[in-house]
VOBA-1610 file (N, C-alpha, C; in pm, whole numbers, padded with zeros to 5 digits, always signed):
BEGIN
Met-04509+05189-01506Met-04596+05222-01392Met-04519+05304-01289Ser-04591+05377-01204Ser-04524+05462-01106Ser-04465+05376-00995Ala-04379+05439-00920Ala-04311+05367-00813Ala-04405+05334-00699Arg-04517+05415-00683Arg-04608+05390-00571Arg-04694+05265-00595Gly-04756+05261-00710Gly-04850+05152-00734Gly-04791+05038-00815Gly-04668+05051-00862Gly-04609+04950-00948Gly-04555+04830-00870Lys-04522+04725-00944Lys-04465+04604-00883Lys-04317+04626-00854Lys-04273+04558-00752Lys-04131+04566-00717Lys-04049+04490-00820Lys-03937+04545-00851Lys-03847+04481-00947Lys-03779+04360-00881Ala-03785+04248-00948Ala-03722+04127-00896Ala-03571+04136-00912Thr-03501+04093-00809Thr-03354+04095-00817Thr-03306+03989-00915Lys-03212+04027-00995Lys-03160+03935-01096Lys-03062+03837-01030Leu-03076+03713-01065Leu-02985+03609-01017Leu-02893+03566-01130Ser-02769+03552-01098Ser-02673+03505-01198Ser-02697+03357-01226Arg-02640+03311-01335Arg-02655+03170-01371Arg-02584+03081-01269Ser-02477+03131-01211Ser-02408+03054-01108Ser-02494+03039-00983Ala-02561+03146-00943Ala-02648+03141-00825Ala-02766+03048-00848Arg-02823+03054-00967Arg-02935+02965-00997Arg-02891+02818-01001Ala-02767+02793-01044Ala-02717+02655-01050Ala-02663+02607-00916Gly-02640+02699-00822Gly-02589+02660-00692Gly-02440+02633-00690Val-02363+02698-00778Val-02218+02682-00782Val-02153+02818-00759Ile-02025+02816-00726Ile-01951+02939-00702Ile-01881+02986-00828Phe-01827+02894-00906Phe-01754+02932-01027Phe-01849+02994-01130Pro-01800+03092-01208Pro-01889+03166-01300Pro-01931+03080-01420Val-02062+03061-01433Val-02115+02981-01544Val-02105+03059-01674Gly-02132+03190-01668Gly-02125+03270-01791Gly-01987+03272-01853Arg-01884+03280-01769Arg-01748+03279-01821Arg-01714+03143-01883Met-01763+03035-01821Met-01742+02902-01879Met-01807+02892-02017Met-01926+02952-02031Met-01994+02950-02160Met-01915+03027-02265Arg-01857+03136-02224Arg-01778+03216-02318Arg-01653+03140-02363Tyr-01588+03072-02269Tyr-01470+02993-02305Tyr-01506+02877-02397Leu-01620+02813-02371Leu-01662+02702-02456Leu-01692+02750-02598Arg-01753+02865-02612Arg-01783+02919-02745Arg-01655+02957-02818Thr-01555+03004-02741Thr-01429+03043-02807Thr-01354+02921-02858Gly-01351+02816-02780Gly-01274+02699-02818Gly-01346+02605-02912Thr-01480+02600-02905Thr-01557+02507-02988Thr-01666+02583-03063His-01625+02677-03146His-01723+02761-03214His-01795+02687-03326Lys-01744+02573-03366Lys-01806+02500-03476Lys-01922+02412-03429Tyr-01932+02388-03299Tyr-02031+02296-03248Tyr-02139+02369-03169Arg-02253+02304-03160Arg-02364+02357-03081Arg-02340+02323-02935Ile-02354+02421-02847Ile-02329+02404-02704Ile-02461+02413-02630Gly-02494+02309-02553Gly-02618+02309-02475Gly-02610+02403-02357Met-02725+02436-02300Met-02730+02529-02189Met-02676+02468-02059Gly-02679+02334-02052Gly-02629+02271-01930Gly-02480+02244-01930Ala-02415+02261-02047Ala-02272+02232-02056Ala-02187+02322-01967Pro-02205+02454-01969Pro-02122+02539-01881Pro-02151+02517-01733Val-02275+02481-01700Val-02308+02453-01559Val-02232+02329-01511Tyr-02235+02225-01593Tyr-02165+02101-01557Tyr-02014+02124-01548Met-01960+02202-01641Met-01817+02229-01641Met-01776+02310-01518Ala-01857+02409-01480Ala-01827+02489-01360Ala-01832+02403-01234Ala-01930+02311-01227Ala-01941+02225-01109Ala-01823+02129-01097Val-01778+02074-01211Val-01665+01981-01208Val-01537+02053-01166Ile-01511+02169-01224Ile-01389+02244-01191Ile-01392+02290-01045Glu-01510+02327-00996Glu-01522+02367-00857Glu-01492+02249-00763Tyr-01541+02131-00799Tyr-01513+02013-00716Tyr-01364+01980-00715Leu-01300+01986-00833Leu-01156+01957-00840Leu-01076+02059-00758Ala-01114+02186-00766Ala-01043+02288-00689Ala-01055+02263-00539Ala-01178+02228-00494Ala-01198+02201-00352Ala-01119+02079-00307Glu-01115+01975-00392Glu-01041+01853-00358Glu-00891+01882-00346Ile-00836+01957-00442Ile-00693+01985-00441Ile-00657+02075-00323Leu-00742+02173-00293Leu-00714+02263-00180Leu-00718+02188-00047Glu-00810+02092-00036Glu-00817+02015+00089Glu-00691+01931+00109Leu-00648+01863+00003Leu-00527+01781+00014Leu-00402+01868+00030Ala-00398+01983-00038Ala-00284+02073-00023Ala-00277+02131+00119Gly-00394+02157+00179Gly-00396+02203+00317Gly-00340+02099+00413Asn-00372+01970+00385Asn-00316+01863+00468Asn-00164+01856+00453Ala-00116+01874+00329Ala+00029+01873+00307Ala+00098+01990+00376Ala+00034+02107+00374Ala+00091+02223+00442Ala+00094+02201+00594Arg-00011+02138+00645Arg-00014+02111+00790Arg+00091+02009+00829Asp+00115+01909+00744Asp+00219+01810+00774Asp+00357+01874+00778Asn+00378+01974+00692Asn+00507+02044+00688Asn+00513+02162+00785Lys+00408+02175+00871Lys+00402+02280+00973Lys+00409+02420+00910Lys+00331+02438+00805Lys+00321+02568+00738Lys+00178+02618+00748Gly+00163+02749+00759Gly+00031+02809+00768Gly-00023+02859+00637Arg+00052+02847+00530Arg+00010+02896+00399Arg+00038+02790+00293Ile-00057+02771+00201Ile-00042+02673+00095Ile+00047+02732-00016Thr+00149+02658-00055Thr+00239+02699-00161Thr+00224+02606-00281Pro+00277+02643-00397Pro+00273+02549-00511Pro+00336+02414-00482Arg+00434+02410-00393Arg+00495+02283-00355Arg+00394+02191-00289His+00309+02246-00202His+00206+02165-00135His+00102+02116-00235Ile+00070+02197-00335Ile-00024+02152-00439Ile+00036+02038-00519Lys+00166+02049-00548Lys+00235+01942-00621Lys+00232+01812-00543Leu+00258+01817-00412Leu+00255+01697-00329Leu+00115+01641-00315Ala+00015+01731-00307Ala-00124+01685-00294Ala-00168+01610-00419Val-00133+01660-00536Val-00171+01593-00660Val-00098+01460-00673Ala+00028+01455-00634Ala+00105+01331-00646Ala+00059+01225-00547Asn+00007+01266-00431Asn-00037+01170-00331Asn-00168+01102-00368Asp-00252+01168-00444Asp-00382+01113-00482Asp-00369+01042-00617Glu-00412+00916-00624Glu-00395+00838-00746Glu-00477+00895-00861Asp-00604+00933-00833Asp-00691+00984-00940Asp-00642+01119-00991Leu-00607+01210-00899Leu-00559+01341-00942Leu-00425+01330-01014Asn-00340+01239-00970Asn-00211+01222-01036Asn-00228+01171-01179Gln-00325+01083-01199Gln-00350+01034-01335Gln-00414+01142-01422Leu-00502+01224-01363Leu-00569+01330-01439Leu-00472+01441-01478Leu-00381+01477-01388Leu-00292+01592-01409Leu-00148+01549-01431Arg-00127+01428-01486Arg+00010+01381-01504Arg+00087+01460-01609Gly+00017+01525-01702Gly+00085+01604-01803Gly+00091+01752-01771Val+00053+01790-01649Val+00047+01932-01609Val+00173+01965-01530Thr+00233+02079-01561Thr+00350+02129-01488Thr+00305+02241-01395Ile+00327+02225-01265Ile+00290+02326-01166Ile+00410+02415-01142Ser+00394+02543-01167Ser+00504+02639-01153Ser+00548+02648-01007Asn+00680+02644-00986Asn+00741+02651-00853Asn+00697+02535-00763Gly+00655+02425-00824Gly+00613+02310-00746Gly+00727+02219-00703Gly+00844+02237-00763Gly+00956+02151-00729Gly+00944+02015-00794Val+01025+01923-00749Val+01026+01788-00803Val+00994+01690-00690Leu+00946+01572-00727Leu+00915+01468-00630Leu+01042+01390-00596Pro+01057+01349-00470Pro+01174+01266-00435Pro+01166+01132-00503Arg+01267+01097-00579Arg+01265+00972-00655Arg+01406+00918-00670Ile+01422+00790-00647Ile+01545+00719-00676Ile+01512+00616-00783His+01577+00626-00898His+01544+00537-01008His+01572+00393-00968Pro+01474+00304-00985Pro+01493+00166-00938Pro+01607+00092-01005Glu+01641+00130-01128Glu+01749+00061-01198Glu+01884+00087-01131Leu+01898+00202-01066Leu+02024+00232-00998Leu+02044+00145-00875Leu+01933+00101-00814Leu+01942+00019-00693Leu+01930-00129-00723Ser+01853-00163-00827Ser+01832-00305-00856Ser+01961-00373-00901Lys+02051-00299-00967Lys+02177-00360-01010Lys+02262-00401-00891Lys+02265-00315-00788Lys+02346-00347-00670Lys+02286-00464-00596Arg+02155-00459-00571Arg+02090-00567-00497Arg+02084-00695-00578Gly+02063-00680-00710Gly+02054-00799-00794Gly+02184-00874-00799Ser+02299-00803-00800Ser+02427-00871-00806Ser+02452-00950-00679Arg+02405-00898-00562Arg+02426-00971-00438Arg+02343-01099-00437Val+02222-01092-00487Val+02137-01211-00487Val+02196-01319-00576Lys+02249-01280-00692Lys+02308-01378-00782Lys+02429-01445-00718Val+02510-01370-00646Val+02628-01428-00583Val+02587-01528-00476Asp+02481-01495-00398Asp+02436-01587-00295Asp+02387-01718-00355Ile+02317-01710-00468Ile+02264-01830-00531Ile+02377-01917-00582Gln+02479-01855-00641Gln+02589-01933-00694Gln+02669-02001-00582Val+02673-01940-00466Val+02750-01999-00356Val+02672-02111-00289Thr+02539-02093-00272Thr+02461-02191-00197Thr+02433-02317-00275Val+02422-02311-00406Val+02387-02430-00484Val+02495-02536-00477Pro+02626-02503-00496Pro+02728-02608-00486Pro+02734-02672-00347Glu+02708-02592-00239Glu+02712-02650-00106Glu+02603-02754-00088Ala+02484-02727-00146Ala+02376-02823-00135Ala+02409-02951-00211Glu+02476-02935-00326Glu+02512-03053-00405Glu+02617-03136-00332Lys+02713-03068-00265Lys+02817-03141-00194Lys+02759-03219-00076Arg+02659-03159-00011Arg+02598-03228+00102Arg+02514-03347+00053Ala+02458-03335-00066Ala+02373-03442-00119Ala+02456-03560-00168Glu+02580-03537-00213Glu+02662-03644-00268Glu+02696-03752-00165Pro+02742-03722-00045Pro+02771-03830+00050Pro+02647-03906+00092Ser+02531-03838+00099Ser+02410-03908+00137Ser+02373-04011+00032Lys+02394-03977-00098Lys+02365-04073-00204Lys+02462-04192-00197Ser+02588-04161-00169Ser+02686-04270-00163Ser+02658-04363-00045Met+02603-04312+00063Met+02571-04396+00177Met+02447-04481+00150Lys+02354-04430+00069Lys+02231-04504+00041Lys+02253-04616-00059Lys+02351-04602-00149Lys+02370-04701-00256Lys+02404-04840-00201Pro+02499-04858-00110Pro+02527-04993-00060Pro+02410-05053+00017Ser+02331-04971+00087Ser+02218-05025+00160Ser+02112-05077+00066Ile+02094-05014-00050Ile+01996-05060-00147Ile+02040-05193-00206Lys+02169-05211-00230Lys+02218-05336-00289Lys+02205-05452-00191Lys+02230-05428-00062Lys+02227-05535+00036Lys+02084-05574+00072Gly+01990-05481+00066Gly+01854-05510+00107Gly+01785-05603+00010Lys+01697-05688+00062Lys+01619-05779-00021Lys+01472-05750-00002Gly+01395-05797-00100Gly+01251-05778-00093Gly+01207-05649-00160Lys+01080-05617-00140Lys+01024-05497-00204Lys+01071-05373-00131Pro+01090-05266-00208Pro+01131-05141-00142Pro+01021-05087-00053Gly+01059-05018+00052Gly+00960-04963+00146Gly+00886-04846+00087Pro+00777-04805+00150Pro+00698-04692+00099Pro+00774-04561+00111Thr+00748-04473+00016Thr+00814-04343+00016Thr+00760-04259+00132Pro+00845-04187+00201Pro+00798-04108+00315Pro+00709-03994+00268Arg+00601-03971+00341Arg+00508-03864+00308Arg+00550-03736+00379Ser+00518-03625+00314Ser+00552-03496+00372Ser+00454-03464+00484Thr+00504-03425+00596Thr+00422-03391+00710Thr+00388-03243+00708Glu+00301-03203+00801Glu+00262-03063+00808Glu+00379-02975+00848Lys+00471-03032+00929Lys+00588-02953+00970Lys+00677-02922+00849Asp+00685-03019+00756Asp+00765-02996+00636Asp+00703-02887+00551Lys+00569-02884+00544Lys+00503-02781+00464Lys+00524-02644+00524Glu+00522-02641+00658Glu+00542-02511+00723Glu+00685-02463+00707Ala+00779-02558+00689Ala+00920-02519+00677Ala+00952-02465+00540Val+00870-02494+00440Val+00899-02448+00304Val+00890-02298+00291Pro+00779-02233+00335Pro+00776-02088+00325Pro+00880-02019+00411Asn+00923-02082+00520Asn+01026-02020+00603Asn+01156-02003+00526Ser+01196-02109+00452Ser+01321-02102+00379Ser+01313-02001+00266Thr+01198-01992+00199Thr+01184-01894+00091Thr+01183-01753+00144Ala+01124-01733+00263Ala+01120-01599+00320Ala+01259-01551+00359Glu+01344-01646+00403Glu+01479-01605+00440Glu+01561-01569+00318Asp+01535-01632+00203Asp+01611-01601+00083Asp+01578-01462+00029Gly+01454-01415+00046Gly+01414-01285-00004Gly+01269-01287-00048Pro+01216-01171-00085Pro+01075-01164-00122Pro+01043-01229-00255Gly+01141-01259-00338Gly+01115-01328-00464Gly+01135-01239-00585Asp+01109-01295-00703Asp+01124-01221-00827Asp+01021-01109-00836Gly+01063-00998-00897Gly+00974-00884-00912Gly+00972-00790-00793Phe+01053-00816-00690Phe+01060-00733-00571Phe+01205-00689-00550Thr+01226-00557-00547Thr+01360-00500-00532Thr+01374-00439-00394Ile+01471-00485-00317Ile+01497-00431-00183Ile+01578-00303-00199Leu+01523-00191-00152Leu+01587-00060-00167Leu+01673-00023-00046Ser+01625-00059+00073Ser+01698-00023+00194Ser+01660-00122+00304Ala+01746-00139+00402Ala+01721-00232+00512Ala+01774-00173+00641Lys+01710-00210+00752Lys+01748-00159+00884Lys+01724-00270+00987Ser+01812-00282+01084Ser+01796-00379+01192Ser+01723-00314+01308Leu+01625-00385+01365Leu+01545-00333+01475Leu+01603-00380+01609Phe+01524-00360+01716Phe+01574-00378+01853Phe+01616-00522+01879Leu+01534-00619+01838Leu+01563-00760+01864Leu+01632-00829+01748Gly+01685-00752+01655Gly+01755-00810+01541Gly+01669-00834+01420Gln+01541-00793+01423Gln+01456-00808+01305Gln+01506-00718+01193Lys+01481-00762+01071Lys+01526-00687+00954Lys+01405-00619+00889Leu+01409-00487+00883Leu+01304-00408+00820Leu+01353-00361+00684Ser+01285-00402+00577Ser+01331-00377+00440Ser+01225-00300+00362Leu+01271-00198+00288Leu+01185-00127+00194Leu+01196-00194+00058Thr+01084-00233+00002Thr+01081-00312-00120Thr+00993-00244-00223Glu+01040-00242-00347Glu+00963-00184-00457Glu+00909-00295-00546Ser+00784-00281-00587Ser+00724-00380-00676Ser+00599-00318-00738Glu+00524-00401-00811Glu+00397-00361-00869Glu+00284-00415-00784Leu+00171-00342-00784Leu+00058-00382-00701Leu+00005-00519-00741Ser+00009-00550-00869Ser-00046-00677-00917Ser+00036-00798-00870Lys+00161-00777-00822Lys+00248-00887-00782Lys+00248-00912-00632Ile+00163-00843-00557Ile+00167-00856-00412Ile+00131-00998-00368Gly+00050-01069-00446Gly+00013-01206-00410Gly+00123-01308-00430Thr+00231-01270-00501Thr+00340-01364-00528Thr+00459-01346-00435Ile+00453-01252-00342Ile+00566-01228-00254Ile+00586-01348-00161Lys+00712-01387-00139Lys+00744-01507-00061Lys+00764-01469+00086Val+00652-01451+00152Val+00651-01428+00296Val+00544-01518+00357Glu+00539-01522+00489Glu+00441-01607+00556Glu+00310-01535+00582Gly+00314-01403+00589Gly+00192-01326+00614Gly+00191-01197+00534Ile+00074-01161+00480Ile+00056-01038+00404Ile-00051-00955+00474Ile-00022-00827+00498Ile-00117-00736+00559Ile-00208-00680+00450Asn-00339-00687+00471Asn-00437-00633+00377Asn-00508-00516+00443Pro-00469-00391+00412Pro-00540-00275+00468Pro-00678-00261+00403Thr-00783-00270+00483Thr-00919-00271+00430Thr-01010-00194+00524Asn-01141-00217+00511Asn-01240-00149+00595Asn-01306-00249+00689Ala-01416-00208+00752Ala-01482-00294+00849Ala-01541-00419+00786Glu-01582-00410+00659Glu-01643-00524+00590Glu-01542-00613+00518Met-01412-00584+00533Met-01307-00659+00465Met-01330-00662+00313Asp-01353-00544+00259Asp-01383-00530+00116Asp-01258-00558+00032Leu-01278-00624-00083Leu-01167-00659-00172Leu-01181-00593-00309Lys-01253-00483-00318Lys-01283-00424-00449Lys-01168-00340-00503Glu-01087-00281-00416Glu-00986-00186-00462Glu-00850-00219-00399Gly-00745-00166-00464Gly-00611-00168-00408Gly-00557-00307-00384Val-00499-00325-00265Val-00433-00451-00231Val-00533-00566-00227Gly-00653-00541-00177Gly-00754-00646-00171Gly-00789-00702-00307Asn-00802-00614-00406Asn-00833-00660-00543Asn-00719-00742-00599Ala-00593-00701-00574Ala-00478-00777-00622Ala-00470-00914-00555Leu-00502-00921-00427Leu-00501-01049-00357Leu-00612-01141-00408Glu-00726-01082-00439Glu-00837-01164-00492Glu-00801-01223-00628Lys-00735-01146-00712Lys-00693-01198-00843Lys-00587-01307-00828Ala-00500-01292-00729Ala-00394-01393-00710Ala-00449-01521-00646Gly-00541-01507-00550Gly-00593-01624-00480Gly-00708-01693-00549Gly-00785-01618-00629Gly-00895-01678-00703Gly-01019-01700-00618Arg-01103-01791-00665Arg-01231-01817-00602Arg-01216-01876-00462Glu-01117-01958-00443Glu-01097-02022-00313Glu-01064-01919-00205Phe-00981-01820-00240Phe-00947-01715-00144Phe-01069-01628-00114Leu-01150-01597-00216Leu-01270-01515-00196Leu-01369-01586-00105Asp-01386-01717-00121Asp-01476-01792-00033Asp-01425-01792+00110Gly-01292-01801+00126Gly-01235-01797+00260Gly-01258-01663+00329Val-01251-01554+00252Val-01277-01421+00310Val-01423-01408+00349Lys-01514-01463+00269Lys-01657-01457+00303Lys-01685-01534+00432Glu-01624-01652+00447Glu-01643-01728+00570Glu-01584-01655+00691Leu-01467-01592+00671Leu-01407-01515+00780Leu-01494-01396+00817Arg-01555-01333+00718Arg-01643-01219+00742Arg-01765-01261+00824Lys-01820-01380+00794Lys-01935-01428+00871Lys-01895-01464+01013Ala-01777-01521+01029Ala-01734-01564+01163Ala-01692-01446+01250Gln-01619-01350+01193Gln-01567-01237+01271Gln-01666-01123+01283Gly-01749-01104+01178Gly-01837-00988+01176Gly-01762-00863+01136Pro-01827-00747+01140Pro-01757-00622+01104Pro-01640-00594+01197Leu-01528-00556+01138Leu-01408-00526+01217Leu-01418-00388+01279Glu-01376-00377+01402Glu-01366-00246+01463Glu-01243-00174+01410Val-01238-00045+01431Val-01125+00035+01383Val-00997-00013+01451Ala-00893-00036+01372Ala-00760-00080+01417Ala-00756-00227+01457Ser-00867-00302+01445Ser-00866-00444+01478Ser-00829-00526+01355Val-00793-00654+01376Val-00744-00740+01269Val-00820-00872+01270Ala-00815-00941+01156Ala-00870-01075+01141Ala-00775-01155+01051Val-00739-01274+01092Val-00641-01356+01021Val-00713-01465+00943Gly-00683-01475+00813Gly-00742-01577+00728Gly-00635-01648+00647Gln-00676-01758+00584Gln-00584-01836+00502Gln-00554-01765+00371Ala-00430-01779+00323Ala-00388-01720+00194Ala-00396-01827+00087Asn-00515-01868+00052Asn-00533-01974-00047Asn-00487-01929-00185Gly-00408-02014-00252Gly-00363-01983-00387Gly-00246-01889-00395Met-00181-01857-00283Met-00069-01764-00282Met+00052-01826-00214Ala+00167-01761-00230Ala+00289-01813-00168Ala+00287-01797-00017Ala+00213-01700+00034Ala+00204-01677+00178Ala+00112-01781+00243Arg+00118-01787+00376Arg+00033-01879+00452Arg-00093-01812+00503Phe-00080-01684+00546Phe-00193-01615+00607Phe-00205-01474+00549Ile-00329-01424+00550Ile-00359-01284+00518Ile-00415-01220+00645Ile-00354-01110+00687Ile-00398-01038+00806Ile-00477-00916+00760His-00610-00923+00771His-00697-00812+00732His-00705-00713+00848Cys-00687-00584+00820Cys-00692-00482+00925Cys-00779-00365+00879Asn-00857-00312+00972Asn-00946-00199+00945Asn-00867-00070+00965Val-00835-00001+00856Val-00753+00120+00861Val-00838+00238+00905Pro-00797+00315+01006Pro-00873+00434+01045Pro-00868+00541+00937Gln-00971+00622+00931Gln-00978+00729+00832Gln-00909+00854+00884Trp-00842+00921+00792Trp-00771+01044+00828Trp-00872+01152+00866Gly-00847+01220+00977Gly-00937+01323+01025Gly-01034+01276+01130Ser-01043+01144+01152Ser-01132+01092+01256Ser-01067+01112+01394Glu-01145+01083+01499Glu-01097+01105+01635Glu-00982+01010+01667Lys-00872+01066+01714Lys-00753+00989+01752Lys-00707+00897+01639Cys-00709+00947+01515Cys-00674+00863+01401Cys-00527+00821+01403Glu-00439+00909+01451Glu-00298+00874+01455Glu-00270+00763+01557Glu-00333+00773+01673Glu-00316+00667+01773Glu-00376+00536+01724Gln-00489+00545+01652Gln-00552+00424+01599Gln-00465+00356+01495Leu-00393+00435+01413Leu-00305+00376+01312Leu-00189+00301+01378Glu-00128+00361+01480Glu-00020+00292+01552Glu-00072+00165+01618Lys-00192+00171+01674Lys-00252+00053+01737Lys-00277-00056+01634Met-00321-00017+01514Met-00347-00115+01407Met-00219-00188+01367Val-00109-00114+01354Val+00018-00176+01316Val+00064-00275+01424Lys+00051-00237+01550Lys+00092-00326+01659Lys+00002-00450+01665Asn-00128-00432+01635Asn-00218-00548+01633Asn-00181-00645+01521Cys-00139-00592+01406Cys-00096-00678+01295Cys+00028-00759+01334Leu+00124-00693+01398Leu+00246-00763+01439Leu+00216-00866+01548Ser+00125-00832+01641Ser+00089-00928+01746Ser+00018-01050+01688Ala-00069-01027+01587Ala-00138-01139+01523Ala-00039-01229+01450Ala+00062-01170+01387Ala+00165-01249+01320Ala+00246-01331+01420Glu+00275-01272+01536Glu+00351-01345+01638Glu+00269-01459+01699Glu+00138-01440+01710Glu+00053-01548+01761Glu+00053-01668+01667Lys+00064-01643+01537Lys+00070-01751+01440Lys+00213-01802+01418Lys+00309-01749+01495Lys+00450-01790+01486Lys+00507-01765+01346Leu+00469-01653+01286Leu+00519-01619+01153Leu+00658-01558+01164Lys+00740-01585+01065Lys+00876-01531+01062Lys+00891-01411+00970Ser+00797-01389+00879Ser+00808-01277+00784Ser+00668-01227+00749Val+00654-01096+00737Val+00528-01033+00697Val+00559-00923+00596Ala+00459-00890+00515Ala+00471-00784+00415Ala+00365-00679+00443Phe+00408-00553+00454Phe+00319-00439+00476Phe+00308-00361+00345Pro+00199-00372+00271Pro+00181-00283+00154Pro+00154-00140+00201Ser+00183-00044+00113Ser+00159+00095+00147Ser+00009+00119+00161Leu-00028+00206+00255Leu-00169+00234+00280Leu-00230+00310+00163Pro-00360+00287+00134Pro-00423+00359+00023Pro-00432+00508+00051Ala-00396+00591-00048Ala-00403+00737-00035Ala-00525+00787-00110Gly-00590+00887-00057Gly-00708+00941-00121Gly-00770+01046-00031Arg-00901+01068-00049Arg-00966+01172+00027Arg-00967+01140+00177Asn-00996+01015+00213Asn-01001+00974+00353Asn-00875+00900+00395Gly-00777+00890+00306Gly-00653+00820+00339Gly-00553+00911+00409Phe-00461+00851+00481Phe-00357+00927+00551Phe-00261+00990+00451Pro-00212+01110+00478Pro-00101+01163+00398Pro+00019+01070+00409Lys+00090+01051+00300Lys+00196+00951+00297Lys+00308+00982+00396Gln+00340+01110+00413Gln+00445+01147+00507Gln+00405+01110+00650Thr+00282+01143+00686Thr+00234+01112+00821Thr+00224+00963+00842Ala+00172+00890+00742Ala+00158+00745+00755Ala+00294+00678+00772Ala+00393+00724+00696Ala+00527+00665+00707Ala+00586+00686+00846Gln+00571+00806+00900Gln+00625+00835+01033Gln+00559+00749+01141Leu+00424+00739+01133Leu+00352+00665+01237Leu+00378+00515+01229Ile+00381+00459+01106Ile+00399+00315+01090Ile+00540+00272+01132Leu+00640+00345+01087Leu+00777+00311+01125Leu+00799+00326+01276Lys+00738+00427+01333Lys+00749+00446+01479Lys+00682+00331+01554Ala+00563+00289+01506Ala+00491+00181+01574Ala+00568+00049+01565Ile+00627+00021+01449Ile+00703-00104+01433Ile+00827-00102+01522Ser+00897+00010+01524Ser+01019+00019+01604Ser+00988+00006+01753Asn+00877+00067+01798Asn+00842+00062+01941Asn+00782-00072+01982His+00729-00148+01886His+00664-00274+01921His+00763-00375+01979Phe+00885-00376+01930Phe+00982-00477+01972Phe+01066-00433+02092Val+01052-00308+02136Val+01134-00260+02248Val+01099-00330+02378Pro+00969-00338+02419Pro+00940-00405+02547Pro+00943-00557+02538Ser+00950-00614+02417Ser+00945-00759+02402Ser+01082-00820+02428Thr+01079-00941+02479Thr+01204-01015+02501Thr+01234-01109+02385Thr+01131-01169+02328Thr+01147-01258+02212Thr+01035-01231+02113Ser+01059-01268+01989Ser+00958-01255+01884Ser+00990-01353+01772Ser+00885-01411+01714Ser+00906-01505+01603Ser+00938-01433+01473Leu+00902-01304+01463Leu+00924-01229+01340Leu+01073-01202+01319Lys+01119-01226+01196Lys+01258-01201+01160Lys+01271-01100+01047Asn+01175-01099+00953Asn+01181-01009+00837Asn+01048-00938+00820Ile+01054-00807+00805Ile+00936-00724+00780Ile+00963-00646+00652Tyr+00877-00663+00553Tyr+00894-00598+00423Tyr+00787-00492+00404Phe+00833-00370+00370Phe+00740-00266+00325Phe+00736-00271+00173Val+00620-00298+00117Val+00606-00308-00028Val+00545-00177-00079Leu+00622-00103-00157Leu+00581+00028-00208Leu+00562+00021-00358Phe+00465+00099-00409Phe+00427+00086-00549Phe+00449+00213-00631Asp+00482+00325-00572Asp+00500+00449-00647Asp+00627+00519-00600Ser+00677+00607-00686Ser+00807+00670-00661Ser+00804+00765-00542Glu+00691+00833-00520Glu+00688+00928-00409Glu+00690+00856-00275Ser+00616+00745-00264Ser+00619+00667-00140Ser+00760+00616-00112Ile+00830+00575-00217Ile+00967+00527-00199Ile+01056+00637-00142Gly+01046+00757-00197Gly+01126+00868-00147Gly+01094+00904-00003Ile+00964+00903+00031Ile+00923+00938+00167Ile+00971+00835+00268Tyr+00954+00706+00237Tyr+00994+00602+00331Tyr+01146+00594+00345Leu+01219+00618+00237Leu+01364+00621+00248Leu+01408+00735+00339Gln+01341+00848+00327Gln+01375+00964+00411Gln+01345+00934+00559Glu+01229+00873+00586Glu+01193+00842+00724Glu+01282+00731+00781Met+01322+00636+00698Met+01414+00532+00744Met+01549+00592+00784Ala+01594+00690+00705Ala+01720+00757+00738Ala+01710+00831+00872Lys+01591+00887+00903Lys+01572+00953+01032Lys+01579+00852+01146Leu+01526+00733+01125Leu+01534+00630+01229Leu+01678+00590+01255Asp+01755+00578+01146Asp+01898+00544+01161Asp+01973+00652+01238Ala+01933+00780+01212Ala+02000+00892+01281Ala+01969+00891+01430Lys+01844+00849+01462Lys+01808+00845+01604Lys+01881+00733+01677
//
């Protein structure tokens, strides 16, 4: 038909535009046909593949941008992409077999190199303390024997353990160390003489650590589905879960940076301090994180606890970058004891579960020592 009376030609839309994605759908279809020429490929397969790859690219770029900003750089480099992938648990598991060119290496100290040194010290302490306890017990037995022979009648009732004795048991275990399965990598003395220790372990063993209080980084609803909360639920069992439900009803939703203290049923610890972790990128998130750490320490001091364990904060899309979190948490702990005159806390353990967190916290601890 002529141009005057004819219909207007409709503009052609690409398959990517029709699907609402940026990545080329046609190119994905061509790659799928090249790699899987023996199989039938549906029309929705390249669309789904383009959408997934686009989402992964956006996720990695967002985390890499955060890493570049933490390092005070205006341009994303392969090193920042390497750190972004290593900081996210899901991306690290997905791309664990991928080598990023010019990405560098992650800071890592092999635990076997440190566990031998620390393990030998623990063994020496045990060998020295056991004979002293036996020597102290021998004269007490010799003093009791003549009194038993001279006494007549039925023996008296055995003394019952009081609540003070029960409270003294975790104190002695906390002073000896965090227990089996926990390796102390580094230690530092704080303002009032408290000992801050970096400890390596597995996430599943957090419920067995021999301290009086365990910090549980969670949300407003005190959710136990992921991370440290899930490990604590498995260690404490049904009794611990019921205690958290009762605490949730009594306290209600936690405000950002606020804490709630509950019983650590079924675990070596006495209390669990639940804290609502602020999300990265929210208003005054850095100040809120420092406030949360100080609230956890204040809650432990109110309960007269002598030792607490800080697990590493969860990393992810809304989680803090590990470098920033390490700087803020260590700064908050160090500043908390400066204005105080006394504190019941004697040992603070950072429990780390991955090699990159260990390298970052060791680096930040060294900066504190330099200051």
